[in-house]
mmCIF file of the N, C-alpha and C atoms, coordinates in Angstrom:
data_MODEL
# 
_entry.id   MODEL 
# 
loop_
_atom_site.group_PDB 
_atom_site.id 
_atom_site.type_symbol 
_atom_site.label_atom_id 
_atom_site.label_alt_id 
_atom_site.label_comp_id 
_atom_site.label_asym_id 
_atom_site.label_entity_id 
_atom_site.label_seq_id 
_atom_site.pdbx_PDB_ins_code 
_atom_site.Cartn_x 
_atom_site.Cartn_y 
_atom_site.Cartn_z 
_atom_site.occupancy 
_atom_site.B_iso_or_equiv 
_atom_site.pdbx_formal_charge 
_atom_site.auth_seq_id 
_atom_site.auth_comp_id 
_atom_site.auth_asym_id 
_atom_site.auth_atom_id 
_atom_site.pdbx_PDB_model_num 
ATOM 1   N N  . MET A 1 1  ? -27.797 -49.367 46.406 1.00 0.00 ? 1  MET A N  1 
ATOM 2   C CA . MET A 1 1  ? -29.027 -50.015 46.761 1.00 0.00 ? 1  MET A CA 1 
ATOM 3   C C  . MET A 1 1  ? -29.078 -50.300 48.257 1.00 0.00 ? 1  MET A C  1 
ATOM 4   N N  . GLN A 1 2  ? -27.952 -50.684 48.835 1.00 0.00 ? 2  GLN A N  1 
ATOM 5   C CA . GLN A 1 2  ? -27.936 -50.944 50.279 1.00 0.00 ? 2  GLN A CA 1 
ATOM 6   C C  . GLN A 1 2  ? -28.312 -49.687 51.055 1.00 0.00 ? 2  GLN A C  1 
ATOM 7   N N  . MET A 1 3  ? -27.803 -48.545 50.613 1.00 0.00 ? 3  MET A N  1 
ATOM 8   C CA . MET A 1 3  ? -28.110 -47.300 51.298 1.00 0.00 ? 3  MET A CA 1 
ATOM 9   C C  . MET A 1 3  ? -29.603 -46.977 51.184 1.00 0.00 ? 3  MET A C  1 
ATOM 10  N N  . LEU A 1 4  ? -30.173 -47.187 50.008 1.00 0.00 ? 4  LEU A N  1 
ATOM 11  C CA . LEU A 1 4  ? -31.606 -46.967 49.810 1.00 0.00 ? 4  LEU A CA 1 
ATOM 12  C C  . LEU A 1 4  ? -32.410 -47.871 50.736 1.00 0.00 ? 4  LEU A C  1 
ATOM 13  N N  . TYR A 1 5  ? -32.011 -49.111 50.848 1.00 0.00 ? 5  TYR A N  1 
ATOM 14  C CA . TYR A 1 5  ? -32.690 -50.053 51.740 1.00 0.00 ? 5  TYR A CA 1 
ATOM 15  C C  . TYR A 1 5  ? -32.625 -49.563 53.183 1.00 0.00 ? 5  TYR A C  1 
ATOM 16  N N  . ARG A 1 6  ? -31.458 -49.117 53.633 1.00 0.00 ? 6  ARG A N  1 
ATOM 17  C CA . ARG A 1 6  ? -31.309 -48.637 55.006 1.00 0.00 ? 6  ARG A CA 1 
ATOM 18  C C  . ARG A 1 6  ? -32.182 -47.422 55.271 1.00 0.00 ? 6  ARG A C  1 
ATOM 19  N N  . ILE A 1 7  ? -32.240 -46.510 54.307 1.00 0.00 ? 7  ILE A N  1 
ATOM 20  C CA . ILE A 1 7  ? -33.075 -45.316 54.465 1.00 0.00 ? 7  ILE A CA 1 
ATOM 21  C C  . ILE A 1 7  ? -34.544 -45.704 54.573 1.00 0.00 ? 7  ILE A C  1 
ATOM 22  N N  . ILE A 1 8  ? -34.983 -46.599 53.713 1.00 0.00 ? 8  ILE A N  1 
ATOM 23  C CA . ILE A 1 8  ? -36.377 -47.036 53.737 1.00 0.00 ? 8  ILE A CA 1 
ATOM 24  C C  . ILE A 1 8  ? -36.712 -47.680 55.076 1.00 0.00 ? 8  ILE A C  1 
ATOM 25  N N  . MET A 1 9  ? -35.820 -48.489 55.604 1.00 0.00 ? 9  MET A N  1 
ATOM 26  C CA . MET A 1 9  ? -36.092 -49.177 56.852 1.00 0.00 ? 9  MET A CA 1 
ATOM 27  C C  . MET A 1 9  ? -36.113 -48.213 58.038 1.00 0.00 ? 9  MET A C  1 
ATOM 28  N N  . ARG A 1 10 ? -35.430 -47.088 57.932 1.00 0.00 ? 10 ARG A N  1 
ATOM 29  C CA . ARG A 1 10 ? -35.428 -46.103 59.019 1.00 0.00 ? 10 ARG A CA 1 
ATOM 30  C C  . ARG A 1 10 ? -36.689 -45.250 59.019 1.00 0.00 ? 10 ARG A C  1 
ATOM 31  N N  . LEU A 1 11 ? -37.338 -45.127 57.893 1.00 0.00 ? 11 LEU A N  1 
ATOM 32  C CA . LEU A 1 11 ? -38.543 -44.307 57.813 1.00 0.00 ? 11 LEU A CA 1 
ATOM 33  C C  . LEU A 1 11 ? -39.708 -45.044 58.456 1.00 0.00 ? 11 LEU A C  1 
ATOM 34  N N  . LYS A 1 12 ? -40.134 -44.568 59.587 1.00 0.00 ? 12 LYS A N  1 
ATOM 35  C CA . LYS A 1 12 ? -41.230 -45.210 60.306 1.00 0.00 ? 12 LYS A CA 1 
ATOM 36  C C  . LYS A 1 12 ? -42.581 -44.654 59.862 1.00 0.00 ? 12 LYS A C  1 
ATOM 37  N N  . LEU A 1 13 ? -42.577 -43.601 59.067 1.00 0.00 ? 13 LEU A N  1 
ATOM 38  C CA . LEU A 1 13 ? -43.826 -42.974 58.650 1.00 0.00 ? 13 LEU A CA 1 
ATOM 39  C C  . LEU A 1 13 ? -44.507 -43.710 57.504 1.00 0.00 ? 13 LEU A C  1 
ATOM 40  N N  . ILE A 1 14 ? -43.755 -44.515 56.782 1.00 0.00 ? 14 ILE A N  1 
ATOM 41  C CA . ILE A 1 14 ? -44.302 -45.226 55.639 1.00 0.00 ? 14 ILE A CA 1 
ATOM 42  C C  . ILE A 1 14 ? -44.991 -46.496 56.140 1.00 0.00 ? 14 ILE A C  1 
ATOM 43  N N  . PRO A 1 15 ? -46.232 -46.723 55.730 1.00 0.00 ? 15 PRO A N  1 
ATOM 44  C CA . PRO A 1 15 ? -46.906 -47.967 56.137 1.00 0.00 ? 15 PRO A CA 1 
ATOM 45  C C  . PRO A 1 15 ? -46.106 -49.195 55.704 1.00 0.00 ? 15 PRO A C  1 
ATOM 46  N N  . MET A 1 16 ? -46.169 -50.249 56.502 1.00 0.00 ? 16 MET A N  1 
ATOM 47  C CA . MET A 1 16 ? -45.352 -51.444 56.272 1.00 0.00 ? 16 MET A CA 1 
ATOM 48  C C  . MET A 1 16 ? -45.579 -52.045 54.887 1.00 0.00 ? 16 MET A C  1 
ATOM 49  N N  . ILE A 1 17 ? -46.801 -52.050 54.396 1.00 0.00 ? 17 ILE A N  1 
ATOM 50  C CA . ILE A 1 17 ? -47.050 -52.653 53.077 1.00 0.00 ? 17 ILE A CA 1 
ATOM 51  C C  . ILE A 1 17 ? -46.282 -51.911 51.991 1.00 0.00 ? 17 ILE A C  1 
ATOM 52  N N  . GLU A 1 18 ? -46.167 -50.594 52.119 1.00 0.00 ? 18 GLU A N  1 
ATOM 53  C CA . GLU A 1 18 ? -45.402 -49.836 51.134 1.00 0.00 ? 18 GLU A CA 1 
ATOM 54  C C  . GLU A 1 18 ? -43.919 -50.153 51.238 1.00 0.00 ? 18 GLU A C  1 
ATOM 55  N N  . VAL A 1 19 ? -43.419 -50.337 52.452 1.00 0.00 ? 19 VAL A N  1 
ATOM 56  C CA . VAL A 1 19 ? -42.013 -50.701 52.641 1.00 0.00 ? 19 VAL A CA 1 
ATOM 57  C C  . VAL A 1 19 ? -41.729 -52.031 51.961 1.00 0.00 ? 19 VAL A C  1 
ATOM 58  N N  . ILE A 1 20 ? -42.653 -52.973 52.082 1.00 0.00 ? 20 ILE A N  1 
ATOM 59  C CA . ILE A 1 20 ? -42.476 -54.281 51.461 1.00 0.00 ? 20 ILE A CA 1 
ATOM 60  C C  . ILE A 1 20 ? -42.368 -54.130 49.948 1.00 0.00 ? 20 ILE A C  1 
ATOM 61  N N  . TYR A 1 21 ? -43.195 -53.287 49.371 1.00 0.00 ? 21 TYR A N  1 
ATOM 62  C CA . TYR A 1 21 ? -43.127 -53.089 47.926 1.00 0.00 ? 21 TYR A CA 1 
ATOM 63  C C  . TYR A 1 21 ? -41.863 -52.341 47.512 1.00 0.00 ? 21 TYR A C  1 
ATOM 64  N N  . PHE A 1 22 ? -41.359 -51.444 48.364 1.00 0.00 ? 22 PHE A N  1 
ATOM 65  C CA . PHE A 1 22 ? -40.077 -50.801 48.073 1.00 0.00 ? 22 PHE A CA 1 
ATOM 66  C C  . PHE A 1 22 ? -38.974 -51.851 48.008 1.00 0.00 ? 22 PHE A C  1 
ATOM 67  N N  . ILE A 1 23 ? -38.965 -52.748 48.985 1.00 0.00 ? 23 ILE A N  1 
ATOM 68  C CA . ILE A 1 23 ? -37.954 -53.802 49.025 1.00 0.00 ? 23 ILE A CA 1 
ATOM 69  C C  . ILE A 1 23 ? -38.069 -54.692 47.786 1.00 0.00 ? 23 ILE A C  1 
ATOM 70  N N  . TYR A 1 24 ? -39.291 -55.055 47.447 1.00 0.00 ? 24 TYR A N  1 
ATOM 71  C CA . TYR A 1 24 ? -39.530 -55.870 46.246 1.00 0.00 ? 24 TYR A CA 1 
ATOM 72  C C  . TYR A 1 24 ? -39.019 -55.149 44.993 1.00 0.00 ? 24 TYR A C  1 
ATOM 73  N N  . ASN A 1 25 ? -39.273 -53.848 44.898 1.00 0.00 ? 25 ASN A N  1 
ATOM 74  C CA . ASN A 1 25 ? -38.832 -53.084 43.724 1.00 0.00 ? 25 ASN A CA 1 
ATOM 75  C C  . ASN A 1 25 ? -37.314 -52.977 43.637 1.00 0.00 ? 25 ASN A C  1 
ATOM 76  N N  . ILE A 1 26 ? -36.638 -52.952 44.769 1.00 0.00 ? 26 ILE A N  1 
ATOM 77  C CA . ILE A 1 26 ? -35.171 -52.987 44.737 1.00 0.00 ? 26 ILE A CA 1 
ATOM 78  C C  . ILE A 1 26 ? -34.720 -54.301 44.108 1.00 0.00 ? 26 ILE A C  1 
ATOM 79  N N  . GLY A 1 27 ? -35.425 -55.384 44.421 1.00 0.00 ? 27 GLY A N  1 
ATOM 80  C CA . GLY A 1 27 ? -35.132 -56.672 43.782 1.00 0.00 ? 27 GLY A CA 1 
ATOM 81  C C  . GLY A 1 27 ? -35.337 -56.605 42.277 1.00 0.00 ? 27 GLY A C  1 
ATOM 82  N N  . LEU A 1 28 ? -36.397 -55.933 41.842 1.00 0.00 ? 28 LEU A N  1 
ATOM 83  C CA . LEU A 1 28 ? -36.632 -55.774 40.403 1.00 0.00 ? 28 LEU A CA 1 
ATOM 84  C C  . LEU A 1 28 ? -35.499 -55.013 39.723 1.00 0.00 ? 28 LEU A C  1 
ATOM 85  N N  . ILE A 1 29 ? -34.987 -54.012 40.384 1.00 0.00 ? 29 ILE A N  1 
ATOM 86  C CA . ILE A 1 29 ? -33.867 -53.238 39.828 1.00 0.00 ? 29 ILE A CA 1 
ATOM 87  C C  . ILE A 1 29 ? -32.652 -54.143 39.655 1.00 0.00 ? 29 ILE A C  1 
ATOM 88  N N  . HIS A 1 30 ? -32.383 -54.967 40.658 1.00 0.00 ? 30 HIS A N  1 
ATOM 89  C CA . HIS A 1 30 ? -31.241 -55.886 40.558 1.00 0.00 ? 30 HIS A CA 1 
ATOM 90  C C  . HIS A 1 30 ? -31.446 -56.892 39.427 1.00 0.00 ? 30 HIS A C  1 
ATOM 91  N N  . ILE A 1 31 ? -32.663 -57.391 39.246 1.00 0.00 ? 31 ILE A N  1 
ATOM 92  C CA . ILE A 1 31 ? -32.944 -58.320 38.141 1.00 0.00 ? 31 ILE A CA 1 
ATOM 93  C C  . ILE A 1 31 ? -32.659 -57.645 36.812 1.00 0.00 ? 31 ILE A C  1 
ATOM 94  N N  . SER A 1 32 ? -33.108 -56.401 36.657 1.00 0.00 ? 32 SER A N  1 
ATOM 95  C CA . SER A 1 32 ? -32.908 -55.708 35.383 1.00 0.00 ? 32 SER A CA 1 
ATOM 96  C C  . SER A 1 32 ? -31.434 -55.433 35.112 1.00 0.00 ? 32 SER A C  1 
ATOM 97  N N  . ASN A 1 33 ? -30.630 -55.393 36.176 1.00 0.00 ? 33 ASN A N  1 
ATOM 98  C CA . ASN A 1 33 ? -29.181 -55.199 36.020 1.00 0.00 ? 33 ASN A CA 1 
ATOM 99  C C  . ASN A 1 33 ? -28.435 -56.522 35.892 1.00 0.00 ? 33 ASN A C  1 
ATOM 100 N N  . GLY A 1 34 ? -29.175 -57.630 35.907 1.00 0.00 ? 34 GLY A N  1 
ATOM 101 C CA . GLY A 1 34 ? -28.544 -58.940 35.779 1.00 0.00 ? 34 GLY A CA 1 
ATOM 102 C C  . GLY A 1 34 ? -27.945 -59.470 37.070 1.00 0.00 ? 34 GLY A C  1 
ATOM 103 N N  . GLU A 1 35 ? -28.281 -58.845 38.194 1.00 0.00 ? 35 GLU A N  1 
ATOM 104 C CA . GLU A 1 35 ? -27.739 -59.249 39.494 1.00 0.00 ? 35 GLU A CA 1 
ATOM 105 C C  . GLU A 1 35 ? -28.764 -60.146 40.195 1.00 0.00 ? 35 GLU A C  1 
ATOM 106 N N  . HIS A 1 36 ? -28.852 -61.378 39.759 1.00 0.00 ? 36 HIS A N  1 
ATOM 107 C CA . HIS A 1 36 ? -29.901 -62.281 40.209 1.00 0.00 ? 36 HIS A CA 1 
ATOM 108 C C  . HIS A 1 36 ? -29.770 -62.665 41.682 1.00 0.00 ? 36 HIS A C  1 
ATOM 109 N N  . THR A 1 37 ? -28.562 -62.846 42.162 1.00 0.00 ? 37 THR A N  1 
ATOM 110 C CA . THR A 1 37 ? -28.364 -63.216 43.561 1.00 0.00 ? 37 THR A CA 1 
ATOM 111 C C  . THR A 1 37 ? -28.827 -62.103 44.485 1.00 0.00 ? 37 THR A C  1 
ATOM 112 N N  . LYS A 1 38 ? -28.468 -60.871 44.159 1.00 0.00 ? 38 LYS A N  1 
ATOM 113 C CA . LYS A 1 38 ? -28.900 -59.739 44.976 1.00 0.00 ? 38 LYS A CA 1 
ATOM 114 C C  . LYS A 1 38 ? -30.414 -59.574 44.916 1.00 0.00 ? 38 LYS A C  1 
ATOM 115 N N  . ALA A 1 39 ? -30.989 -59.812 43.754 1.00 0.00 ? 39 ALA A N  1 
ATOM 116 C CA . ALA A 1 39 ? -32.443 -59.709 43.612 1.00 0.00 ? 39 ALA A CA 1 
ATOM 117 C C  . ALA A 1 39 ? -33.136 -60.710 44.531 1.00 0.00 ? 39 ALA A C  1 
ATOM 118 N N  . LEU A 1 40 ? -32.629 -61.931 44.579 1.00 0.00 ? 40 LEU A N  1 
ATOM 119 C CA . LEU A 1 40 ? -33.222 -62.944 45.449 1.00 0.00 ? 40 LEU A CA 1 
ATOM 120 C C  . LEU A 1 40 ? -33.165 -62.539 46.918 1.00 0.00 ? 40 LEU A C  1 
ATOM 121 N N  . GLU A 1 41 ? -32.068 -61.897 47.310 1.00 0.00 ? 41 GLU A N  1 
ATOM 122 C CA . GLU A 1 41 ? -31.948 -61.432 48.691 1.00 0.00 ? 41 GLU A CA 1 
ATOM 123 C C  . GLU A 1 41 ? -33.096 -60.487 49.035 1.00 0.00 ? 41 GLU A C  1 
ATOM 124 N N  . TYR A 1 42 ? -33.388 -59.555 48.138 1.00 0.00 ? 42 TYR A N  1 
ATOM 125 C CA . TYR A 1 42 ? -34.447 -58.588 48.411 1.00 0.00 ? 42 TYR A CA 1 
ATOM 126 C C  . TYR A 1 42 ? -35.828 -59.221 48.309 1.00 0.00 ? 42 TYR A C  1 
ATOM 127 N N  . TYR A 1 43 ? -36.011 -60.166 47.421 1.00 0.00 ? 43 TYR A N  1 
ATOM 128 C CA . TYR A 1 43 ? -37.290 -60.879 47.354 1.00 0.00 ? 43 TYR A CA 1 
ATOM 129 C C  . TYR A 1 43 ? -37.535 -61.639 48.659 1.00 0.00 ? 43 TYR A C  1 
ATOM 130 N N  . PHE A 1 44 ? -36.486 -62.287 49.178 1.00 0.00 ? 44 PHE A N  1 
ATOM 131 C CA . PHE A 1 44 ? -36.639 -63.014 50.435 1.00 0.00 ? 44 PHE A CA 1 
ATOM 132 C C  . PHE A 1 44 ? -36.913 -62.065 51.594 1.00 0.00 ? 44 PHE A C  1 
ATOM 133 N N  . ARG A 1 45 ? -36.282 -60.887 51.579 1.00 0.00 ? 45 ARG A N  1 
ATOM 134 C CA . ARG A 1 45 ? -36.558 -59.893 52.626 1.00 0.00 ? 45 ARG A CA 1 
ATOM 135 C C  . ARG A 1 45 ? -38.018 -59.461 52.579 1.00 0.00 ? 45 ARG A C  1 
ATOM 136 N N  . ALA A 1 46 ? -38.546 -59.254 51.386 1.00 0.00 ? 46 ALA A N  1 
ATOM 137 C CA . ALA A 1 46 ? -39.947 -58.877 51.242 1.00 0.00 ? 46 ALA A CA 1 
ATOM 138 C C  . ALA A 1 46 ? -40.852 -60.001 51.732 1.00 0.00 ? 46 ALA A C  1 
ATOM 139 N N  . LEU A 1 47 ? -40.504 -61.239 51.402 1.00 0.00 ? 47 LEU A N  1 
ATOM 140 C CA . LEU A 1 47 ? -41.315 -62.377 51.835 1.00 0.00 ? 47 LEU A CA 1 
ATOM 141 C C  . LEU A 1 47 ? -41.258 -62.587 53.345 1.00 0.00 ? 47 LEU A C  1 
ATOM 142 N N  . GLU A 1 48 ? -40.133 -62.248 53.973 1.00 0.00 ? 48 GLU A N  1 
ATOM 143 C CA . GLU A 1 48 ? -40.048 -62.357 55.431 1.00 0.00 ? 48 GLU A CA 1 
ATOM 144 C C  . GLU A 1 48 ? -41.046 -61.424 56.101 1.00 0.00 ? 48 GLU A C  1 
ATOM 145 N N  . ARG A 1 49 ? -41.225 -60.256 55.522 1.00 0.00 ? 49 ARG A N  1 
ATOM 146 C CA . ARG A 1 49 ? -42.140 -59.275 56.093 1.00 0.00 ? 49 ARG A CA 1 
ATOM 147 C C  . ARG A 1 49 ? -43.593 -59.553 55.740 1.00 0.00 ? 49 ARG A C  1 
ATOM 148 N N  . ASN A 1 50 ? -43.823 -60.180 54.574 1.00 0.00 ? 50 ASN A N  1 
ATOM 149 C CA . ASN A 1 50 ? -45.168 -60.537 54.167 1.00 0.00 ? 50 ASN A CA 1 
ATOM 150 C C  . ASN A 1 50 ? -45.089 -61.821 53.332 1.00 0.00 ? 50 ASN A C  1 
ATOM 151 N N  . PRO A 1 51 ? -45.318 -62.959 53.965 1.00 0.00 ? 51 PRO A N  1 
ATOM 152 C CA . PRO A 1 51 ? -45.198 -64.234 53.256 1.00 0.00 ? 51 PRO A CA 1 
ATOM 153 C C  . PRO A 1 51 ? -46.236 -64.429 52.155 1.00 0.00 ? 51 PRO A C  1 
ATOM 154 N N  . PHE A 1 52 ? -47.223 -63.563 52.080 1.00 0.00 ? 52 PHE A N  1 
ATOM 155 C CA . PHE A 1 52 ? -48.285 -63.702 51.097 1.00 0.00 ? 52 PHE A CA 1 
ATOM 156 C C  . PHE A 1 52 ? -48.155 -62.682 49.963 1.00 0.00 ? 52 PHE A C  1 
ATOM 157 N N  . LEU A 1 53 ? -46.945 -62.193 49.728 1.00 0.00 ? 53 LEU A N  1 
ATOM 158 C CA . LEU A 1 53 ? -46.711 -61.222 48.666 1.00 0.00 ? 53 LEU A CA 1 
ATOM 159 C C  . LEU A 1 53 ? -46.479 -61.989 47.364 1.00 0.00 ? 53 LEU A C  1 
ATOM 160 N N  . PRO A 1 54 ? -47.506 -62.139 46.559 1.00 0.00 ? 54 PRO A N  1 
ATOM 161 C CA . PRO A 1 54 ? -47.402 -62.980 45.351 1.00 0.00 ? 54 PRO A CA 1 
ATOM 162 C C  . PRO A 1 54 ? -46.266 -62.618 44.382 1.00 0.00 ? 54 PRO A C  1 
ATOM 163 N N  . PRO A 1 55 ? -45.996 -61.343 44.126 1.00 0.00 ? 55 PRO A N  1 
ATOM 164 C CA . PRO A 1 55 ? -44.931 -61.062 43.148 1.00 0.00 ? 55 PRO A CA 1 
ATOM 165 C C  . PRO A 1 55 ? -43.551 -61.574 43.563 1.00 0.00 ? 55 PRO A C  1 
ATOM 166 N N  . SER A 1 56 ? -43.315 -61.704 44.856 1.00 0.00 ? 56 SER A N  1 
ATOM 167 C CA . SER A 1 56 ? -42.002 -62.145 45.313 1.00 0.00 ? 56 SER A CA 1 
ATOM 168 C C  . SER A 1 56 ? -41.744 -63.616 45.041 1.00 0.00 ? 56 SER A C  1 
ATOM 169 N N  . PHE A 1 57 ? -42.813 -64.377 44.827 1.00 0.00 ? 57 PHE A N  1 
ATOM 170 C CA . PHE A 1 57 ? -42.631 -65.782 44.500 1.00 0.00 ? 57 PHE A CA 1 
ATOM 171 C C  . PHE A 1 57 ? -42.062 -65.916 43.118 1.00 0.00 ? 57 PHE A C  1 
# 
């Protein structure tokens, strides 16, 4: 997941809103795997980029 995050952050062609949703979805993957702490990290990263992203709350 860390590698996927790094790749996404390097891609400058993707609009920022899509990057935020990619980050949020990585959090969803961690939740489904029972990794709640890691999921929170990605939710907070998404919220840092867009504080008004309702699903991250």
